[in-house]
DRENLUMMI-343994 format. One line per field, with one value per residue: y, z, x of N, C-alpha, C, O in turn; residue number from 1. Coordinates in Angstrom, 2 decimals. Layout:
n_north	(Y,...)
n_up	(Z,...)
n_east	(X,...)
ca_north	(Y,...)
ca_up	(Z,...)
ca_east	(X,...)
c_north	(Y,...)
c_up	(Z,...)
c_east	(X,...)
o_north	(Y,...)
o_up	(Z,...)
o_east	(X,...)
seq	(NUM,...)
This chain:
n_north	(66.24,66.09,64.08,61.85,61.82,61.19,58.67,57.26,57.46,56.03,53.48,53.10,52.93,50.71,48.78,48.85,48.02,45.52,44.24,44.19,42.48,40.09,39.57,39.10,36.90,33.63,31.48,32.35,32.09,30.16,30.74,33.43,32.97,31.48,33.45,35.19,33.91,33.83,35.73,34.74,32.33,32.55,32.08,33.23,36.06,35.88,33.31,32.74,32.52,34.81,35.96,33.78,32.49)
n_up	(3.04,5.74,6.58,5.43,6.87,9.40,8.98,8.34,10.74,12.45,11.27,11.70,14.47,14.99,13.72,15.39,17.81,17.08,16.45,19.04,20.34,18.85,19.56,22.28,22.43,23.32,21.85,21.17,23.28,23.69,21.65,22.38,24.90,24.05,22.42,24.37,25.83,24.11,24.24,26.30,25.29,23.72,23.77,26.59,26.66,28.10,28.04,25.38,23.25,22.23,19.12,17.42,14.31)
n_east	(28.34,28.86,27.23,28.52,30.84,29.92,28.77,31.17,32.49,30.84,31.03,33.76,33.89,32.30,33.85,36.11,35.10,34.30,36.78,37.77,35.96,36.44,39.08,38.92,37.31,36.03,37.08,39.60,41.30,43.33,45.19,45.83,47.05,49.32,50.56,51.23,53.16,55.32,57.57,59.07,59.98,62.33,65.90,67.76,69.83,72.27,72.87,73.70,76.40,78.95,80.39,80.01,79.16)
ca_north	(65.86,65.80,62.72,60.84,61.77,60.60,57.28,56.68,57.46,54.94,52.29,52.89,52.62,49.36,47.92,48.80,47.10,44.11,43.66,43.90,41.26,38.99,39.28,38.61,35.76,32.33,30.60,32.87,32.00,29.36,31.61,34.55,32.41,31.09,34.63,35.88,33.22,34.01,36.51,33.88,31.20,32.77,31.96,34.40,36.64,35.47,31.83,32.64,32.94,35.86,35.64,32.71,32.80)
ca_up	(3.46,7.13,6.75,5.06,7.93,10.47,8.65,8.47,12.17,12.99,10.71,12.34,15.87,14.94,13.39,16.46,18.82,16.42,16.69,20.50,20.60,18.28,20.32,23.66,22.42,24.01,20.90,20.95,24.56,23.59,20.83,23.13,25.84,23.36,22.08,25.68,26.28,23.13,24.67,27.17,24.53,23.17,24.82,27.28,26.15,28.98,27.70,24.04,23.13,21.21,18.14,16.65,13.07)
ca_east	(29.67,28.79,26.67,29.52,31.83,29.22,28.75,32.56,32.77,30.12,31.68,35.07,33.62,31.80,35.00,36.97,34.55,34.31,38.09,37.88,35.09,37.21,40.35,38.58,36.30,36.50,37.88,40.99,42.01,44.58,46.03,46.32,48.01,50.56,51.28,51.71,54.42,56.35,58.82,59.82,60.43,63.64,66.91,68.28,71.08,73.35,73.29,74.24,77.91,79.27,81.41,79.63,78.46)
c_north	(65.46,64.48,61.66,60.74,61.03,59.12,56.59,56.59,56.25,53.56,52.00,52.38,51.09,48.43,47.77,47.89,45.67,43.42,43.30,42.64,40.03,38.64,38.70,37.47,34.53,31.45,31.12,32.71,31.24,30.10,32.75,34.04,32.00,32.37,35.42,35.20,33.29,34.72,35.63,32.63,31.36,32.50,33.29,34.87,36.19,34.06,31.73,33.10,33.96,35.37,34.42,33.15,33.68)
c_up	(4.93,7.43,6.46,6.22,9.15,10.21,8.85,9.98,12.79,12.54,11.39,13.78,15.88,14.61,14.63,17.53,18.34,16.60,18.20,20.82,20.04,19.12,21.68,23.58,22.90,23.12,20.65,22.28,24.32,22.66,21.56,24.24,25.21,22.94,23.27,26.15,25.26,23.56,25.61,26.49,23.88,24.20,25.40,26.59,26.88,28.58,26.30,24.12,21.98,20.34,17.24,15.41,12.11)
c_east	(29.70,28.18,27.68,30.60,31.27,29.15,30.10,32.89,32.08,30.61,33.01,34.92,33.17,32.93,35.86,36.41,34.43,35.64,38.31,37.16,35.81,38.33,40.02,37.56,36.90,37.36,39.29,41.80,43.36,45.58,46.65,47.29,49.34,51.29,51.89,53.01,55.57,57.67,59.62,60.39,61.79,64.68,67.32,69.62,72.38,73.76,73.85,75.74,78.03,80.36,81.05,78.98,79.25)
o_north	(64.59,63.82,60.65,59.67,60.33,58.34,55.51,55.64,55.52,52.61,50.85,51.54,50.31,47.34,46.66,47.07,44.73,42.22,42.30,41.78,38.99,37.46,37.87,37.12,34.36,30.76,30.44,33.20,31.71,30.04,33.04,34.70,32.20,32.42,36.17,35.84,32.85,34.26,35.82,31.94,30.34,32.65,34.33,34.07,36.14,33.67,30.70,33.91,33.95,34.51,34.10,34.15,34.01)
o_up	(5.33,8.40,7.16,6.47,9.85,11.11,9.43,10.38,13.57,13.32,11.64,14.25,16.72,15.18,14.92,18.10,19.13,16.86,18.56,21.52,20.69,19.38,22.19,24.61,22.92,23.59,20.02,22.34,24.75,22.94,21.40,24.47,25.82,23.06,23.16,26.78,25.56,23.21,25.68,27.09,23.50,25.39,24.75,26.04,26.28,28.77,25.99,24.94,20.97,20.71,16.35,15.44,11.03)
o_east	(30.47,28.53,27.73,31.15,32.00,29.45,30.19,33.57,32.69,30.61,33.37,35.68,33.63,32.98,36.30,37.13,34.45,35.70,38.93,37.70,35.79,38.55,40.78,36.98,38.12,38.27,40.09,42.92,44.41,46.78,47.84,48.30,50.39,52.51,52.86,53.86,56.68,58.76,60.84,61.22,62.38,64.42,67.23,70.38,73.46,74.91,74.45,76.17,77.33,81.15,81.83,78.26,78.77)
seq	(1,2,3,4,5,6,7,8,9,10,11,12,13,14,15,16,17,18,19,20,21,22,23,24,25,26,27,28,29,30,31,32,33,34,35,36,37,38,39,40,41,42,43,44,45,46,47,48,49,50,51,52,53)
């Protein structure tokens, strides 16, 4: 049982670092920049009117 836990721990750590490597890879730069700008793409609350709809 201890070996299975150890193997799962190693697989989990490798998966974690694989996701980090994928997220920080060069071909993701444009997608990451676009995602970082999404919160600013919505209209401000002050410019919308209430009671519509």
